[in-house]
C-alpha positions as a Markdown table, in Angstrom:
| # | Residue | x | y | z |
|---|---|---|---|---|
| 1 | Unk | 290.1 | -64.6 | 155.7 |
| 2 | Unk | 289.0 | -63.4 | 159.2 |
| 3 | Unk | 287.8 | -59.8 | 159.2 |
| 4 | Unk | 289.2 | -57.8 | 162.1 |
| 5 | Unk | 286.2 | -55.6 | 162.9 |
| 6 | Unk | 286.3 | -53.2 | 165.8 |
| 7 | Unk | 284.3 | -54.5 | 168.8 |
| 8 | Unk | 283.5 | -52.4 | 171.8 |
| 9 | Unk | 282.7 | -53.2 | 175.4 |
| 10 | Unk | 279.6 | -51.6 | 177.0 |
| 11 | Unk | 279.2 | -52.2 | 180.7 |
| 12 | Unk | 275.7 | -51.4 | 181.9 |
| 13 | Unk | 275.7 | -50.1 | 185.5 |
| 14 | Unk | 273.1 | -47.4 | 185.1 |
| 15 | Unk | 270.3 | -49.0 | 187.0 |
| 16 | Unk | 269.0 | -47.9 | 190.4 |
| 17 | Unk | 269.0 | -51.3 | 192.2 |
| 18 | Unk | 265.3 | -50.8 | 193.3 |
| 19 | Unk | 265.0 | -54.5 | 194.4 |
| 20 | Unk | 267.8 | -54.2 | 196.9 |
| 21 | Unk | 267.3 | -50.6 | 197.9 |
| 22 | Unk | 271.1 | -49.8 | 197.8 |
| 23 | Unk | 273.7 | -49.7 | 195.0 |
| 24 | Unk | 274.5 | -53.4 | 194.3 |
| 25 | Unk | 277.3 | -52.3 | 192.0 |
| 26 | Unk | 279.2 | -51.1 | 195.1 |
| 27 | Unk | 278.7 | -54.2 | 197.2 |
| 28 | Unk | 282.0 | -55.2 | 198.7 |
| 29 | Unk | 283.3 | -58.5 | 197.3 |
| 30 | Unk | 286.7 | -59.4 | 198.9 |
| 31 | Unk | 287.8 | -55.9 | 199.2 |
| 32 | Unk | 286.5 | -54.3 | 196.0 |
| 33 | Unk | 283.1 | -53.3 | 194.6 |
| 34 | Unk | 281.1 | -55.8 | 192.6 |
| 35 | Unk | 281.3 | -53.5 | 189.5 |
| 36 | Unk | 285.1 | -53.4 | 189.8 |
| 37 | Unk | 285.2 | -57.2 | 189.2 |
| 38 | Unk | 283.3 | -56.6 | 185.9 |
| 39 | Unk | 285.6 | -53.7 | 184.9 |
| 40 | Unk | 288.7 | -55.7 | 185.7 |
| 41 | Unk | 287.5 | -58.6 | 183.6 |
| 42 | Unk | 286.7 | -56.3 | 180.6 |
| 43 | Unk | 290.2 | -54.9 | 180.9 |
| 44 | Unk | 291.6 | -58.4 | 180.3 |
| 45 | Unk | 289.8 | -58.6 | 176.9 |
| 46 | Unk | 290.7 | -57.2 | 173.5 |
| 47 | Unk | 287.6 | -55.1 | 173.3 |
| 48 | Unk | 288.0 | -51.4 | 172.6 |
| 49 | Unk | 286.7 | -48.8 | 173.1 |
| 50 | Unk | 285.5 | -49.6 | 176.6 |
| 51 | Unk | 282.4 | -47.8 | 177.9 |
| 52 | Unk | 280.8 | -48.0 | 181.3 |
| 53 | Unk | 277.4 | -46.4 | 182.0 |
| 54 | Unk | 276.8 | -45.4 | 185.6 |
| 55 | Unk | 273.8 | -44.1 | 187.5 |
| 56 | Unk | 274.3 | -40.8 | 189.3 |
| 57 | Unk | 274.3 | -42.5 | 192.7 |
| 58 | Unk | 277.5 | -44.3 | 192.1 |
| 59 | Unk | 279.2 | -42.0 | 189.5 |
| 60 | Unk | 281.4 | -40.4 | 192.1 |
| 61 | Unk | 282.3 | -43.5 | 194.0 |
| 62 | Unk | 286.0 | -43.3 | 195.0 |
| 63 | Unk | 286.3 | -47.1 | 195.3 |
| 64 | Unk | 285.8 | -47.5 | 191.5 |
| 65 | Unk | 288.8 | -47.5 | 189.2 |
| 66 | Unk | 287.4 | -46.7 | 185.7 |
| 67 | Unk | 290.8 | -46.0 | 184.1 |
| 68 | Unk | 290.7 | -47.2 | 180.5 |
| 69 | Unk | 286.9 | -46.7 | 180.3 |
| 70 | Unk | 284.9 | -43.9 | 178.8 |
| 71 | Unk | 282.5 | -43.1 | 181.7 |
| 72 | Unk | 278.9 | -42.1 | 180.9 |
| 73 | Unk | 276.6 | -40.9 | 183.7 |
| 74 | Unk | 273.0 | -41.9 | 182.9 |
| 75 | Unk | 271.0 | -39.0 | 184.2 |
| 76 | Unk | 267.8 | -40.7 | 183.1 |
| 77 | Unk | 268.4 | -43.9 | 185.1 |
| 78 | Unk | 265.0 | -43.5 | 186.7 |
| 79 | Unk | 263.3 | -44.1 | 183.4 |
| 80 | Unk | 264.6 | -47.7 | 183.1 |
| 81 | Unk | 267.3 | -49.9 | 181.7 |
| 82 | Unk | 266.8 | -48.8 | 178.1 |
| 83 | Unk | 268.2 | -45.4 | 178.9 |
| 84 | Unk | 271.5 | -46.9 | 179.9 |
| 85 | Unk | 271.7 | -48.8 | 176.5 |
| 86 | Unk | 271.0 | -45.6 | 174.6 |
| 87 | Unk | 273.5 | -43.5 | 176.6 |
| 88 | Unk | 276.2 | -46.1 | 176.0 |
| 89 | Unk | 275.6 | -46.5 | 172.3 |
| 90 | Unk | 275.5 | -42.7 | 171.8 |
| 91 | Unk | 279.2 | -42.3 | 172.6 |
| 92 | Unk | 280.5 | -45.1 | 170.4 |
| 93 | Unk | 282.6 | -44.2 | 167.3 |
| 94 | Unk | 281.1 | -44.8 | 163.9 |
| 95 | Unk | 283.7 | -47.4 | 163.1 |
| 96 | Unk | 282.6 | -49.8 | 165.8 |
| 97 | Unk | 281.1 | -53.0 | 164.2 |
| 98 | Unk | 279.7 | -54.6 | 167.2 |
| 99 | Unk | 279.3 | -54.3 | 171.0 |
| 100 | Unk | 279.7 | -56.8 | 173.8 |
| 101 | Unk | 277.2 | -55.9 | 176.5 |
| 102 | Unk | 278.1 | -56.6 | 180.1 |
| 103 | Unk | 275.9 | -56.4 | 183.2 |
| 104 | Unk | 277.3 | -54.4 | 186.1 |
| 105 | Unk | 275.8 | -56.8 | 188.6 |
| 106 | Unk | 277.5 | -60.0 | 187.2 |
| 107 | Unk | 280.9 | -59.8 | 188.8 |
| 108 | Unk | 282.3 | -63.2 | 187.7 |
| 109 | Unk | 282.5 | -62.8 | 183.9 |
| 110 | Unk | 285.2 | -64.9 | 182.3 |
| 111 | Unk | 287.3 | -63.0 | 179.7 |
| 112 | Unk | 287.8 | -66.4 | 177.9 |
| 113 | Unk | 284.1 | -66.4 | 177.1 |
| 114 | Unk | 284.4 | -62.9 | 175.6 |
| 115 | Unk | 287.2 | -64.3 | 173.3 |
| 116 | Unk | 284.8 | -67.0 | 172.1 |
| 117 | Unk | 282.2 | -64.4 | 171.3 |
| 118 | Unk | 284.6 | -62.3 | 169.3 |
| 119 | Unk | 285.9 | -65.3 | 167.3 |
| 120 | Unk | 282.5 | -66.5 | 166.5 |
| 121 | Unk | 281.3 | -63.1 | 165.3 |
| 122 | Unk | 284.4 | -62.6 | 163.1 |
| 123 | Unk | 283.9 | -66.0 | 161.5 |
| 124 | Unk | 280.1 | -65.9 | 161.1 |
| 125 | Unk | 279.2 | -62.1 | 160.9 |
| 126 | Unk | 276.1 | -63.0 | 163.0 |
| 127 | Unk | 273.8 | -60.3 | 164.2 |
| 128 | Unk | 273.9 | -61.7 | 167.7 |
| 129 | Unk | 276.3 | -64.0 | 169.5 |
| 130 | Unk | 275.7 | -65.2 | 173.0 |
| 131 | Unk | 277.2 | -67.9 | 175.2 |
| 132 | Unk | 275.3 | -71.0 | 176.2 |
| 133 | Unk | 276.5 | -72.2 | 179.6 |
| 134 | Unk | 275.9 | -75.6 | 181.2 |
| 135 | Unk | 272.5 | -74.3 | 182.5 |
| 136 | Unk | 271.4 | -72.2 | 179.6 |
| 137 | Unk | 272.1 | -69.0 | 177.6 |
| 138 | Unk | 273.5 | -66.0 | 179.4 |
| 139 | Unk | 275.7 | -62.9 | 179.3 |
| 140 | Unk | 277.8 | -61.2 | 178.0 |
| 141 | Unk | 276.1 | -60.8 | 174.6 |
| 142 | Unk | 277.6 | -59.5 | 171.4 |
| 143 | Unk | 275.3 | -57.5 | 169.1 |
| 144 | Unk | 276.3 | -56.2 | 165.6 |
| 145 | Unk | 276.0 | -52.6 | 164.5 |
| 146 | Unk | 273.1 | -53.4 | 162.1 |
| 147 | Unk | 270.8 | -53.9 | 165.2 |
| 148 | Unk | 271.9 | -50.7 | 166.9 |
| 149 | Unk | 268.9 | -48.7 | 165.6 |
| 150 | Unk | 266.6 | -51.2 | 167.3 |
| 151 | Unk | 268.5 | -51.0 | 170.5 |
| 152 | Unk | 268.3 | -47.2 | 170.4 |
| 153 | Unk | 264.6 | -47.3 | 169.9 |
| 154 | Unk | 264.0 | -49.3 | 173.2 |
| 155 | Unk | 262.0 | -47.5 | 175.8 |
| 156 | Unk | 261.2 | -48.0 | 179.5 |
| 157 | Unk | 262.6 | -50.5 | 181.9 |
| 158 | Unk | 263.8 | -53.1 | 179.4 |
| 159 | Unk | 267.1 | -54.4 | 178.3 |
| 160 | Unk | 267.9 | -55.9 | 174.9 |
| 161 | Unk | 265.5 | -58.8 | 175.4 |
| 162 | Unk | 262.9 | -57.5 | 172.8 |
| 163 | Unk | 265.6 | -57.2 | 170.2 |
| 164 | Unk | 266.9 | -60.7 | 171.0 |
| 165 | Unk | 263.3 | -62.1 | 170.7 |
| 166 | Unk | 262.7 | -60.5 | 167.3 |
| 167 | Unk | 266.0 | -61.9 | 166.0 |
| 168 | Unk | 266.1 | -65.2 | 167.7 |
| 169 | Unk | 266.7 | -67.0 | 164.5 |
| 170 | Unk | 269.8 | -64.9 | 163.9 |
| 171 | Unk | 271.4 | -65.8 | 167.2 |
| 172 | Unk | 274.6 | -67.8 | 167.1 |
| 173 | Unk | 275.7 | -69.5 | 170.3 |
| 174 | Unk | 279.1 | -70.3 | 171.8 |
| 175 | Unk | 279.0 | -73.4 | 174.0 |
| 176 | Unk | 280.6 | -73.0 | 177.4 |
| 177 | Unk | 279.7 | -76.4 | 179.0 |
| 178 | Unk | 282.1 | -76.2 | 181.8 |
| 179 | Unk | 280.7 | -73.0 | 183.3 |
| 180 | Unk | 277.3 | -71.9 | 184.8 |
| 181 | Unk | 275.4 | -68.7 | 183.9 |
| 182 | Unk | 277.2 | -65.9 | 185.7 |
| 183 | Unk | 275.6 | -64.9 | 189.0 |
| 184 | Unk | 273.4 | -61.9 | 189.2 |
| 185 | Unk | 273.3 | -59.8 | 192.4 |
| 186 | Unk | 269.6 | -59.4 | 192.7 |
| 187 | Unk | 268.9 | -60.5 | 196.3 |
| 188 | Unk | 270.8 | -60.5 | 199.6 |
| 189 | Unk | 271.2 | -64.3 | 199.1 |
| 190 | Unk | 272.9 | -63.6 | 195.8 |
| 191 | Unk | 275.3 | -61.2 | 197.4 |
| 192 | Unk | 276.2 | -63.7 | 200.1 |
| 193 | Unk | 276.8 | -66.4 | 197.5 |
| 194 | Unk | 279.0 | -64.0 | 195.5 |
| 195 | Unk | 281.1 | -63.3 | 198.6 |
| 196 | Unk | 281.6 | -67.0 | 199.1 |
| 197 | Unk | 282.6 | -67.4 | 195.5 |
| 198 | Unk | 285.1 | -64.6 | 195.6 |
| 199 | Unk | 286.6 | -66.0 | 198.8 |
| 200 | Unk | 287.0 | -69.3 | 197.0 |
| 201 | Unk | 288.7 | -67.6 | 194.1 |
| 202 | Unk | 291.1 | -65.7 | 196.3 |
| 203 | Unk | 292.1 | -69.0 | 197.9 |
| 204 | Unk | 292.9 | -70.6 | 194.5 |
| 205 | Unk | 296.7 | -70.8 | 193.7 |
């Protein structure tokens, strides 16, 4: 029997975009902010509750539609990525069994990949489930509640990578051979590529 655990969504958009020098979450992609693409994709999944962690610089952005999300403003964004993880986990109900982590600078997440993660978790009860794309492992990543204490103990400018490394033998993968690792918006070149990709998507029937 498949157990129907409660699985939450946590969108991490609490960073300060130091490499670009401006909020990459608000970069315009075909008429809407990059982060909105992420939020819209999450809305098309079965995950709930849905939480988005924002840094103070973008928390009041009128262009963002966060309806359906619990919004958490990460006032400690300057202390690094770990603070966004802690802020998001802190607001989750006690009956959440796992969280799917999304990065706010990966606008082209496929909800179908999320469905694969959910199915694999419910059938295996793995501590960590992540997709393996044609060019390697990537996001989003599902992490079970039993690892939440380790996530909460993270410090500094680090994401969940140390936890994944400690539990590499517990990671279950979902193969997504027809897709590449979702694009990160880390450089001006990435942003231009993302604009080209969204223009191509908008032209699709």
